[in-house]
C-alpha positions, -999 to +999 in steps of 0.1 A: +062-106+034+056-076+009+058-074-027+046-054-056+057-077-085+019-092-086+008-060-095+035-038-112+060-065-126+063-079-161+039-109-150+017-089-127-021-084-135-014-059-160+006-080-182-017-085-209-028-049-211-006-029-238-018+004-221-004-006-187+031-013-202+033+024-212+019+035-178+042+013-158+073+017-180+096+007-152+082-029-145+119-041-147+126-021-118+103-040-094+121-053-065+122-085-048+098-094-020+108-082+014+102-089+050+085-061+071+073-062+107+037-066+111+034-037+138+060-009+136+067+019+161+064+050+141+098+066+140+084+103+145+052+098+171+065+066+186+029+052+184+023+017+173+011+009+137-001-019+117+021-022+089+001-047+066-019-036+036-042-059+012-026-048-020+011-057-010+011-079+021+016-113+006+018-136+037+035-139+070+071-150+069+076-187+072+038-192+067+020-201+033-003-178+018-033-200+028-024-200+065-018-164+066-049-154+050-073-157+080-049-136+103-042-109+077-081-106+070-088-098+104-060-072+106-073-056+074-109-057+089-097-040+121-074-014+102-104-002+081-130+004+108-147+035+102-131+052+136-098+048+118-107+063+084-108+097+069-125+107+037-106+132+020-129+156-004-114+170-034-119+206-042-103+227-070-067+233-059-067+204-033-034+189-024-032+156+000-002+141+016-002+108+039+023+089+057+024+051+042+039+042+073+006+047+093-020+052+067-037+031+040-045+050+007-078+040-011-081+057-044-121+060-048-130+063-083-157+092-073-147+116-100-163+098-132-163+119-164-135+144-148-100+144-156-075+135-128-039+149-126-016+134-102+019+139-095+032+111-071+062+115-051+079+093-026+101+109+000+129+086+015+125+078+050+145+058+079+143+021+082+112+008+099+115-010+133+092-036+147+072-025+181+082-041+212 
């Protein structure tokens, strides 16, 4: 079960921050929780990929959050092993793209005192399928 209301919704973590209300001006558009497979087959490469993440994966379908926690934490530790990571180094004029179907994004605040200008887009994709 994946969801984003706990972060971006009207009752999410930003609910008492007036700055967030303007930053996330479309809180009313946050969708319902949705079921995704835990392991998908990437539609272009055919490779298997874990499709869970600590920000938006809430629990396993038909499991409680408490029962889901140990296995999810194991998967998160596996996915964040050094051999599976890449550290992008920003330079003037840099641009970064990643595929959310097979990549986690972690925004490290390593630009203290500098202005960050970001334009985020999401490209529509195809439905995800569970890996056999």
